[in-house]
Backbone bond lengths (Angstrom), bond angles and torsions (degrees), N, CA, C in turn:
res aa  C-N    CA-C-N  psi(-1)  N-CA   C-N-CA  omega(-1)  CA-C   N-CA-C  phi
1 M - - - 1.460 - - 1.513 110.10 -
2 T 1.345 116.80 130.76 1.430 120.04 179.52 1.495 112.95 -75.16
3 R 1.388 118.34 165.80 1.484 119.20 178.17 1.494 111.15 -63.35
4 R 1.392 119.12 -35.38 1.468 119.36 176.46 1.505 113.08 -61.12
5 D 1.381 113.94 -42.88 1.526 116.85 178.89 1.530 108.58 -63.29
6 S 1.385 118.19 -37.77 1.444 120.39 -178.72 1.530 111.73 -62.04
7 V 1.371 117.55 -47.09 1.443 120.05 -177.60 1.522 111.18 -71.32
8 L 1.302 115.48 -34.96 1.460 115.69 177.13 1.492 112.08 -67.23
9 R 1.370 118.61 -34.21 1.403 120.72 177.45 1.517 109.95 -67.64
10 E 1.340 116.73 -35.75 1.508 120.72 175.08 1.493 111.70 -62.01
11 M 1.365 117.01 -36.53 1.437 121.55 177.54 1.549 114.61 -73.88
12 G 1.357 112.78 -10.18 1.470 116.53 -179.94 1.537 111.59 87.51
13 L 1.370 117.22 12.85 1.426 118.61 -175.28 1.562 111.06 -98.98
14 A 1.284 117.60 -30.02 1.486 120.00 -178.78 1.483 106.87 -89.46
15 P 1.312 119.55 148.36 1.500 125.77 -3.50 1.489 114.28 -86.57
16 I 1.355 117.73 13.19 1.460 117.99 -172.66 1.570 111.16 -74.37
17 W 1.358 117.26 -34.36 1.442 118.79 -176.22 1.516 110.69 -123.55
18 R 1.241 118.59 140.45 1.468 122.30 174.07 1.529 109.71 -152.21
19 L 1.270 118.24 159.04 1.454 122.44 173.40 1.514 111.06 -68.02
20 R 1.344 115.98 127.99 1.473 116.99 179.00 1.533 110.12 -88.33
21 G 1.337 115.84 -27.34 1.476 118.17 -179.73 1.533 108.12 139.31
22 R 1.266 116.42 -168.03 1.437 124.26 -179.29 1.471 111.43 -100.47
23 T 1.372 117.82 137.72 1.457 120.67 173.77 1.505 109.58 -78.62
24 E 1.317 115.63 178.09 1.459 120.13 179.94 1.552 109.60 -64.04
25 E 1.304 117.49 -22.25 1.450 119.87 178.15 1.491 111.91 -84.40
26 G 1.384 117.73 -7.24 1.446 119.80 178.85 1.463 117.30 93.42
27 T 1.321 115.96 1.89 1.512 118.85 -178.21 1.548 108.39 -91.69
28 E 1.313 113.18 150.94 1.449 118.19 179.17 1.506 112.00 -88.02
29 T 1.326 115.89 144.55 1.464 119.14 -179.47 1.489 110.22 -123.95
30 V 1.332 114.29 161.60 1.480 119.00 -177.37 1.514 106.75 -123.24
31 E 1.342 119.71 137.50 1.447 121.56 -179.61 1.522 108.08 -125.35
32 A 1.359 113.84 153.91 1.477 119.84 179.17 1.533 107.92 -89.26
33 V 1.404 117.21 134.13 1.408 123.04 171.90 1.557 106.69 -108.95
34 E 0.589 123.65 -18.74 1.505 122.15 164.42 1.573 126.46 -177.90
35 A 49.099 161.11 -128.21 1.607 150.48 4.12 1.422 105.36 178.42
36 V 1.648 127.12 143.88 1.486 120.39 179.87 1.557 104.83 -98.53
37 P 1.252 124.91 138.30 1.449 122.96 179.27 1.457 111.32 -75.94
38 E 1.337 117.30 149.21 1.411 122.50 176.92 1.486 111.68 -66.87
39 A 1.409 113.57 141.89 1.497 115.98 178.88 1.507 107.69 -69.32
40 P 1.365 115.41 140.01 1.433 118.69 -179.79 1.514 111.72 -70.92
41 A 1.330 117.82 147.32 1.464 121.83 177.71 1.488 111.29 -59.85
42 P 1.336 117.63 140.77 1.457 118.02 -178.08 1.521 108.95 -68.65
43 E 1.363 111.12 141.68 1.506 117.14 177.02 1.526 109.64 -71.53
44 P 1.303 117.57 144.84 1.498 118.84 176.17 1.542 109.60 -63.73
45 A 1.352 113.84 145.67 1.469 119.10 -178.02 1.529 109.66 -65.67
46 R 1.321 112.66 136.28 1.481 119.78 -179.25 1.523 107.09 -104.36
47 P 1.314 116.02 141.79 1.544 117.73 176.96 1.495 111.46 -65.52
48 R 1.281 114.82 140.45 1.434 121.12 -178.45 1.540 109.38 -79.70
49 P 1.336 120.49 140.81 1.408 122.32 177.99 1.558 110.57 -64.97
50 A 1.330 116.34 153.01 1.439 118.85 179.96 1.517 110.78 -64.52
51 R 1.310 117.37 -39.50 1.468 120.14 177.47 1.506 107.10 -154.17
52 S 1.303 114.22 153.18 1.432 119.98 -178.14 1.514 108.38 -89.98
53 V 1.274 115.70 145.01 1.467 121.46 177.85 1.550 107.18 -111.87
54 M 1.286 114.80 124.08 1.463 120.45 -179.78 1.531 108.82 -74.31
55 P 1.292 119.62 118.88 1.415 119.02 176.23 1.532 113.68 -59.07
56 Q 1.253 117.60 139.95 1.510 123.54 179.99 1.531 108.67 -85.82
57 P 1.250 117.12 134.42 1.460 120.02 177.82 1.482 110.93 -66.17
58 V 1.340 116.64 138.24 1.440 121.57 178.26 1.589 108.92 -99.70
59 A 1.267 113.33 126.26 1.492 116.11 -177.91 1.556 109.72 -72.09
60 T 1.275 113.12 128.03 1.476 117.90 -179.59 1.556 108.59 -121.78
61 T 1.257 116.02 152.95 1.468 121.36 175.90 1.521 107.03 -102.67
62 P 1.342 116.07 119.85 1.480 118.85 179.50 1.486 111.74 -60.19
63 V 1.350 116.29 136.10 1.463 120.22 178.11 1.516 108.12 -95.15
64 A 1.220 115.43 124.75 1.462 121.17 -179.77 1.528 109.53 -68.92
65 E 1.356 115.15 130.28 1.470 119.16 176.90 1.512 111.02 -76.98
66 P 1.266 117.55 131.08 1.474 118.31 -177.74 1.497 112.11 -59.83
67 A 1.327 115.02 140.96 1.478 118.16 179.74 1.497 111.78 -67.59
68 R 1.343 116.83 137.84 1.437 122.37 178.28 1.484 110.02 -94.72
69 A 1.294 115.70 118.76 1.466 120.19 -178.83 1.539 108.36 -84.27
70 S 1.282 117.86 123.45 1.429 122.72 -178.92 1.516 107.69 -72.31
71 A 1.318 115.77 133.65 1.459 119.64 -176.85 1.541 108.59 -73.12
72 P 1.342 116.07 135.36 1.455 118.62 -177.58 1.536 109.18 -69.07
73 A 1.320 114.68 150.19 1.458 120.57 178.04 1.466 109.23 -64.20
74 P 1.324 119.43 134.82 1.454 122.40 179.45 1.568 110.37 -58.91
75 D 1.252 115.53 144.61 1.485 121.62 178.36 1.538 107.66 -83.31
76 T 1.293 116.47 117.45 1.442 120.16 176.86 1.544 113.16 -113.98
77 S 1.350 113.72 17.81 1.463 118.43 -175.29 1.540 112.06 -63.74
78 D 1.313 117.45 -24.18 1.480 117.85 -177.31 1.488 112.05 -98.54
79 V 1.336 120.68 2.85 1.473 121.03 -179.90 1.488 112.72 -57.30
80 A 1.372 115.71 -36.52 1.446 119.60 -176.96 1.525 114.02 -66.57
81 S 1.332 117.34 -9.06 1.482 118.97 178.31 1.529 112.90 -109.13
82 L 1.345 117.53 4.26 1.494 120.63 -176.76 1.477 111.97 -77.80
83 D 1.353 116.25 146.36 1.453 119.85 171.26 1.494 108.95 -87.51
84 W 1.323 121.32 -179.69 1.441 125.26 -177.42 1.495 114.64 -53.07
85 D 1.379 116.08 -50.47 1.436 120.80 -177.09 1.488 113.21 -62.95
86 A 1.373 114.91 -46.01 1.456 120.38 -179.12 1.515 109.57 -68.93
87 L 1.309 120.31 -33.78 1.451 123.07 177.58 1.483 111.59 -63.92
88 E 1.337 117.51 -49.49 1.451 120.14 -177.19 1.553 109.66 -67.39
89 A 1.345 118.70 -33.46 1.473 122.98 176.14 1.557 107.64 -63.02
90 R 1.277 117.17 -44.10 1.474 120.26 -179.05 1.505 111.44 -64.34
91 I 1.362 117.55 -41.22 1.440 121.03 175.63 1.471 112.53 -61.40
92 A 1.342 117.23 -41.01 1.473 122.13 -177.77 1.522 111.85 -64.09
93 G 1.327 117.97 -28.77 1.474 121.74 -178.37 1.521 111.33 -102.85
94 C 1.274 119.63 7.05 1.472 121.74 -174.70 1.558 113.26 -66.01
95 T 1.321 115.23 135.21 1.453 122.94 174.62 1.506 111.68 -131.63
96 A 1.309 116.50 32.59 1.438 124.14 -174.06 1.506 115.36 -71.90
97 C 1.353 117.83 -22.37 1.426 122.83 178.96 1.512 109.79 -144.52
98 P 1.387 118.54 166.29 1.478 122.19 -175.12 1.532 112.51 -62.98
99 L 1.288 120.49 -14.66 1.490 120.86 -179.27 1.538 110.82 -57.31
100 C 1.369 116.93 -27.09 1.448 121.11 -175.63 1.532 111.80 -65.59
101 T 1.327 117.34 -21.82 1.480 121.07 -171.26 1.544 110.38 -80.44
102 S 1.316 120.13 -16.19 1.445 122.15 -175.55 1.567 113.86 -119.83
103 R 1.329 114.87 -0.35 1.450 116.15 -176.62 1.506 112.49 -78.72
104 Q 1.290 117.82 157.67 1.450 123.58 168.32 1.539 109.46 -93.84
105 K 1.284 115.25 -51.65 1.442 123.43 176.97 1.502 112.05 -136.16
106 T 1.299 117.99 149.06 1.480 119.58 169.55 1.480 108.95 -79.18
107 V 1.330 117.47 152.23 1.463 122.52 -176.34 1.542 106.47 -126.20
108 P 1.393 115.99 85.53 1.426 119.25 -177.61 1.533 115.31 -66.97
109 G 1.279 118.18 -46.22 1.475 120.87 -179.91 1.530 107.56 154.13
110 M 1.312 116.21 178.55 1.502 121.17 177.88 1.511 109.77 -160.86
111 G 1.324 114.62 161.19 1.465 118.62 173.65 1.542 110.73 130.91
112 D 1.300 112.77 -161.36 1.460 122.97 -177.25 1.551 106.04 -80.38
113 R 1.346 115.32 117.39 1.527 118.47 179.95 1.516 112.35 -74.48
114 N 1.260 117.60 -1.37 1.491 121.83 174.43 1.524 107.97 -122.08
115 A 1.311 118.57 35.15 1.476 123.81 -173.10 1.541 111.59 -67.22
116 R 1.333 112.67 148.61 1.450 117.25 171.77 1.540 112.92 -77.66
117 V 1.331 115.87 -27.72 1.470 119.35 -178.45 1.506 106.90 -135.60
118 M 1.372 113.24 142.40 1.441 121.17 -179.79 1.562 107.74 -120.78
119 F 1.334 115.60 125.70 1.446 124.23 179.89 1.543 108.11 -99.69
120 I 1.327 116.77 122.47 1.474 122.06 -177.57 1.600 108.51 -112.60
121 G 1.335 113.55 118.69 1.481 120.27 -178.92 1.501 109.42 -100.14
122 E 1.322 116.13 -166.79 1.434 124.66 -174.50 1.549 113.75 -87.03
123 G 1.304 114.54 -67.48 1.446 120.56 179.68 1.535 111.38 -168.07
124 P 1.346 119.06 164.18 1.397 120.07 -177.08 1.545 112.39 -68.93
125 G 1.347 115.15 151.20 1.496 120.63 172.02 1.500 109.54 -102.58
126 A 1.337 113.44 -167.25 1.474 119.75 -175.63 1.537 113.05 -59.87
127 E 1.296 117.10 -46.77 1.441 122.51 -179.44 1.529 111.07 -66.13
128 E 1.317 114.59 -43.10 1.456 120.83 179.48 1.591 109.75 -62.44
129 D 1.344 115.46 -40.85 1.438 121.74 178.35 1.498 111.58 -63.67
130 R 1.298 117.61 -35.01 1.494 121.17 179.29 1.495 111.96 -73.92
131 R 1.376 116.04 -38.31 1.471 118.17 -173.75 1.560 114.23 -99.18
132 G 1.314 115.12 -15.75 1.445 117.06 179.98 1.510 116.49 77.16
133 L 1.393 115.19 18.99 1.472 124.19 -179.72 1.506 111.36 -126.00
134 P 1.310 119.26 142.56 1.490 119.96 179.81 1.513 114.29 -79.84
135 F 1.299 117.03 148.51 1.450 124.67 173.51 1.537 111.55 51.17
136 V 1.334 117.72 61.00 1.423 122.31 177.28 1.555 111.53 -117.78
137 G 1.330 117.26 2.75 1.504 119.88 176.65 1.516 109.60 -94.71
138 A 1.302 117.57 -151.80 1.430 124.34 -179.28 1.529 111.17 -61.86
139 A 1.335 118.16 -41.15 1.434 121.41 176.75 1.478 112.64 -66.07
140 G 1.311 119.03 -35.10 1.443 123.01 175.35 1.564 111.92 -63.95
141 K 1.268 115.74 -37.95 1.484 118.22 178.99 1.526 108.44 -64.91
142 L 1.330 117.82 -40.32 1.454 120.55 -179.99 1.525 108.38 -66.49
143 L 1.385 116.21 -43.50 1.437 119.55 -179.16 1.555 112.09 -56.80
144 D 1.366 114.51 -43.18 1.445 118.98 177.90 1.519 112.20 -59.32
145 A 1.346 116.27 -41.11 1.467 118.93 179.76 1.546 108.44 -68.12
146 M 1.325 119.33 -38.40 1.471 120.84 175.44 1.535 111.32 -61.45
147 L 1.277 118.53 -43.18 1.472 121.24 176.05 1.493 113.25 -62.81
148 A 1.322 117.14 -43.23 1.448 120.86 -178.06 1.517 110.59 -67.63
149 S 1.287 119.01 -26.99 1.484 123.94 -178.10 1.532 110.14 -65.47
150 I 1.343 116.71 -24.36 1.463 120.67 -179.78 1.547 110.88 -118.00
151 G 1.306 114.29 22.63 1.474 120.25 173.07 1.497 116.62 75.11
152 L 1.368 116.91 28.03 1.447 121.62 -179.72 1.510 110.39 -122.54
153 S 1.359 115.47 164.22 1.428 122.01 175.60 1.490 109.57 -154.51
154 R 1.346 115.71 156.84 1.488 117.75 -178.77 1.511 112.05 -69.73
155 E 1.295 118.11 -14.45 1.513 120.94 175.00 1.496 112.63 -79.58
156 Q 1.306 118.70 -29.57 1.458 122.46 -175.24 1.465 113.92 -139.44
157 G 1.287 117.92 117.09 1.489 122.69 176.38 1.490 115.27 88.92
158 V 1.371 119.20 -5.27 1.457 121.54 -174.08 1.515 109.62 -132.51
159 Y 1.323 117.28 136.25 1.480 121.59 169.93 1.521 106.54 -120.39
160 I 1.321 117.93 138.56 1.467 124.43 -177.06 1.497 112.26 -120.57
161 A 1.297 119.30 126.82 1.467 123.81 178.51 1.539 109.20 -139.51
162 N 1.312 116.95 177.41 1.439 123.57 175.45 1.552 112.00 -130.87
163 T 1.346 113.95 162.30 1.431 118.76 -179.05 1.529 110.46 -67.73
164 V 1.324 118.51 -32.35 1.480 123.71 175.83 1.545 107.03 -123.53
165 K 1.310 113.32 147.93 1.519 118.34 -175.20 1.533 111.15 -99.08
166 C 1.316 119.64 -2.77 1.476 121.55 177.50 1.510 108.32 -121.99
167 R 1.329 115.01 152.69 1.491 118.12 -179.60 1.492 114.74 -74.53
168 P 1.350 118.55 124.45 1.448 122.35 172.83 1.461 109.46 -64.23
169 P 1.363 120.84 142.35 1.448 122.50 179.75 1.564 110.30 -56.41
170 R 1.324 114.29 139.19 1.482 122.88 179.29 1.498 111.71 52.90
171 N 1.334 119.46 27.81 1.430 125.54 177.29 1.529 112.59 56.73
172 R 1.329 117.52 29.03 1.435 118.67 174.77 1.502 113.05 -66.94
173 T 1.334 117.17 167.24 1.456 121.46 178.66 1.522 108.32 -67.44
174 P 1.307 118.89 139.09 1.474 122.26 178.96 1.534 109.18 -61.61
175 E 1.278 118.14 141.13 1.444 123.39 175.62 1.556 111.48 -78.03
176 N 1.330 115.61 157.35 1.493 118.15 -178.30 1.530 111.43 -57.47
177 A 1.364 117.08 -41.50 1.454 120.05 -177.73 1.571 111.64 -65.73
178 E 1.332 114.38 -32.51 1.471 119.81 179.47 1.576 108.63 -72.14
179 M 1.312 117.35 -43.58 1.469 118.72 176.19 1.500 113.63 -63.03
180 A 1.383 114.69 -36.06 1.478 118.26 179.37 1.512 109.26 -69.84
181 A 1.296 122.52 -34.09 1.446 124.60 177.25 1.544 111.64 -65.14
182 C 1.310 116.99 -33.43 1.445 121.12 178.60 1.445 115.83 -90.65
183 R 1.320 118.01 -9.93 1.458 122.43 -172.93 1.531 112.41 -58.32
184 P 1.352 120.87 -41.14 1.478 118.50 178.18 1.546 113.12 -59.61
185 F 1.308 117.07 -33.52 1.471 118.28 176.31 1.496 113.35 -68.89
186 L 1.293 116.07 -40.63 1.546 119.64 177.05 1.555 109.04 -66.64
187 E 1.294 116.77 -42.44 1.480 117.64 178.48 1.482 114.04 -60.68
188 R 1.348 115.61 -37.71 1.468 117.73 177.67 1.547 112.72 -72.22
189 Q 1.340 115.94 -35.01 1.469 117.61 174.59 1.514 111.61 -59.73
190 I 1.329 115.77 -43.20 1.448 120.63 -179.35 1.536 108.99 -63.01
191 A 1.357 115.22 -42.60 1.459 117.67 -177.67 1.557 111.61 -66.85
192 L 1.327 115.41 -32.48 1.512 117.43 -179.91 1.533 110.37 -74.93
193 V 1.300 117.69 -41.98 1.435 122.16 -177.55 1.545 111.22 -68.19
194 R 1.324 113.62 -44.07 1.486 122.81 -176.08 1.532 110.32 55.82
195 P 1.364 118.19 58.21 1.460 119.47 -177.70 1.535 112.70 -74.85
196 R 1.314 114.74 159.54 1.457 119.24 174.16 1.547 113.48 -76.48
197 L 1.371 112.60 -26.07 1.464 120.41 -175.55 1.462 111.18 -145.65
198 L 1.347 116.51 141.40 1.448 122.51 174.85 1.553 107.44 -115.29
199 V 1.330 115.65 138.78 1.416 123.48 -178.24 1.538 107.84 -122.04
200 A 1.331 116.93 118.79 1.446 122.09 179.47 1.559 105.74 -91.54
201 L 1.358 114.89 120.88 1.464 120.49 178.26 1.530 109.24 -99.19
202 G 1.330 115.43 93.14 1.450 117.95 179.25 1.529 113.46 99.01
203 R 1.324 115.82 167.21 1.446 122.91 -173.61 1.509 115.41 -61.52
204 P 1.325 119.69 -50.01 1.466 119.19 -179.89 1.502 113.64 -54.31
205 A 1.308 115.10 -46.25 1.472 117.90 178.85 1.511 112.23 -62.93
206 A 1.350 116.96 -39.34 1.456 119.83 175.37 1.525 113.02 -64.75
207 Q 1.350 115.88 -36.31 1.465 118.08 176.58 1.527 113.11 -63.07
208 V 1.320 116.48 -37.58 1.497 118.92 178.88 1.515 110.11 -74.51
209 L 1.280 121.02 -48.50 1.470 121.71 -176.48 1.500 113.72 -68.47
210 L 1.343 116.35 -32.63 1.481 118.99 -177.97 1.535 110.12 -98.98
211 D 1.305 116.95 -3.38 1.493 121.12 179.89 1.526 109.46 53.59
212 D 1.318 117.08 48.89 1.424 123.44 -175.59 1.491 110.00 -143.86
213 E 1.378 117.89 107.06 1.442 122.17 -175.02 1.526 110.40 -74.76
214 E 1.345 120.89 -13.61 1.440 123.04 -176.92 1.515 112.23 -101.38
215 V 1.282 119.72 5.65 1.460 122.34 -174.87 1.529 107.42 -63.63
216 R 1.371 114.04 143.29 1.448 122.32 177.72 1.542 109.01 -123.16
217 I 1.303 118.02 136.03 1.439 120.82 -174.97 1.498 111.70 -61.92
218 K 1.328 117.29 -43.47 1.485 118.19 -175.41 1.529 109.78 -65.29
219 D 1.323 120.28 -25.66 1.506 120.66 179.28 1.537 109.16 -89.49
220 A 1.331 119.37 -25.69 1.472 121.55 -175.62 1.512 113.42 -86.39
221 R 1.329 116.59 -22.63 1.441 121.78 178.56 1.530 111.07 -60.12
222 G 1.358 114.67 144.54 1.467 117.02 178.01 1.532 115.11 81.14
223 R 1.325 118.29 -4.24 1.500 122.00 179.98 1.513 105.78 -111.94
224 V 1.397 112.16 156.28 1.428 118.14 175.37 1.515 107.26 -111.49
225 F 1.354 114.66 126.49 1.465 120.88 176.26 1.477 112.00 -107.63
226 E 1.277 118.49 -171.70 1.464 120.44 178.36 1.551 112.70 -140.40
227 Y 1.331 116.51 139.07 1.427 120.52 172.43 1.528 108.40 -130.70
228 G 1.310 114.94 112.20 1.501 117.90 -179.79 1.535 113.47 55.60
229 G 1.293 114.92 35.87 1.478 118.23 -179.42 1.520 115.83 84.65
230 V 1.316 116.50 0.99 1.488 122.08 178.78 1.532 108.93 -103.74
231 P 1.313 118.66 129.21 1.478 119.96 175.65 1.517 113.40 -60.24
232 V 1.288 116.63 144.14 1.489 122.43 -179.05 1.503 109.21 -128.04
233 R 1.324 118.88 129.87 1.462 127.07 171.91 1.515 107.80 -113.34
234 V 1.357 115.99 146.51 1.421 121.72 -179.05 1.552 109.14 -117.35
235 T 1.302 116.69 134.51 1.446 121.32 174.74 1.514 113.14 -146.48
236 Y 1.291 118.18 -178.70 1.494 120.88 -177.00 1.551 111.36 -73.32
237 H 1.336 113.39 150.11 1.448 119.95 172.01 1.556 109.25 -76.30
238 P 1.306 117.68 139.42 1.477 118.17 -176.12 1.563 111.25 -58.78
239 A 1.335 119.36 -33.16 1.459 120.00 177.32 1.511 111.12 -62.86
240 Y 1.320 117.77 -32.69 1.480 121.97 176.34 1.534 109.17 -67.19
241 L 1.325 116.73 -39.90 1.413 120.53 -176.33 1.500 110.71 -68.12
242 L 1.346 117.10 -33.14 1.485 119.42 177.30 1.515 110.75 -64.33
243 R 1.335 116.88 -29.72 1.475 121.87 -179.86 1.510 110.69 -87.97
244 N 1.339 117.98 -25.79 1.452 122.77 -175.25 1.581 109.10 -130.59
245 P 1.324 118.79 69.19 1.475 121.06 -175.71 1.489 114.41 -58.89
246 A 1.335 118.75 -20.88 1.460 121.55 -178.92 1.512 110.21 -63.07
247 D 1.338 118.28 -24.06 1.474 119.83 -178.71 1.500 111.65 -90.61
248 K 1.328 120.15 6.64 1.505 119.30 177.34 1.505 110.75 -66.75
249 A 1.290 119.74 -30.74 1.425 120.10 177.18 1.515 113.01 -62.97
250 R 1.366 115.97 -39.48 1.447 120.18 178.09 1.529 109.84 -68.85
251 A 1.323 118.41 -35.90 1.448 121.77 177.53 1.499 110.00 -65.87
252 W 1.334 118.50 -32.98 1.455 122.37 176.41 1.514 108.81 -66.74
253 E 1.292 119.27 -39.79 1.466 120.72 175.23 1.531 110.93 -59.38
254 D 1.285 117.30 -42.26 1.434 121.74 178.06 1.517 112.41 -62.78
255 L 1.328 115.94 -43.08 1.436 120.38 177.48 1.517 112.15 -61.17
256 C 1.314 117.19 -41.61 1.463 118.54 175.92 1.489 114.11 -60.75
257 A 1.327 115.23 -37.87 1.464 119.66 176.43 1.506 112.64 -66.46
258 I 1.363 115.86 -36.73 1.430 120.15 179.46 1.530 108.74 -67.51
259 R 1.354 116.47 -44.19 1.445 119.47 178.59 1.579 111.32 -59.74
260 K 1.284 115.01 -39.89 1.449 118.85 -178.83 1.512 111.38 -64.72
261 M 1.299 115.77 -41.99 1.497 120.41 177.27 1.526 111.42 -60.86
262 L 1.306 116.84 -44.35 1.456 119.74 179.77 1.586 111.30 -66.29
263 E 1.303 115.37 -42.28 1.466 118.46 176.87 1.466 111.94 -61.64
264 A 1.341 120.05 -36.01 1.461 122.72 179.26 1.528 111.11 -67.70
265 G 1.308 117.07 -25.67 1.494 120.53 177.69 1.490 117.55 -85.68
266 D 1.341 114.52 -7.87 1.462 120.89 -178.80 1.520 110.89 -76.71
């Protein structure tokens, strides 16, 4: 079994899907190979009072509730000038949105800081929150297999980040305000890496990179967008693929397109 067959099997594509070859136009194609509670005891009868006495109201002085001073929004105007160490330190101490109150660790990102391609995900999960690293759970294992299938790895040629750097409670989708609070950090990461290609993994990442709240993955796949002069491709998030394995073949098509774009730039 070749290495490609091994990683494709890890993705759940082999032996169902494999590359058939290149058409006359030079494009790659994919082909298919195959209880009632007991009633409580009645209370004993109590003698009725001779007459009822109306309680007299007690005058009280209302106590004024102390005014709550709203915390000022953190100043992120200098984020665009931070180097890697200062940027990650700022992320670690960030309190710009409520996600900071429930996190264990911030998850800034990881990978090759001179990467050719940068993969942007949604947000950290439970394992990522515990370890402070992105894509280290089940979805991360699948992402590694996806990268290996096109000759990439998070150690060389790839940088991985998320739209938010703290785990949303119960792994829910990040809210727009939360992604907006983290956006300066993501923008600075992109500026520092200077990738040739950006890949949005899932809808939230596509919303941020394309600045479009209405974007839909099925419509954005197969198209090339742009972010600050850098080409952007959109594909499925690995966590989605774990729940919907039928779409792995489409993800493989996207990976082939990503590889082709990177090869054209070499």
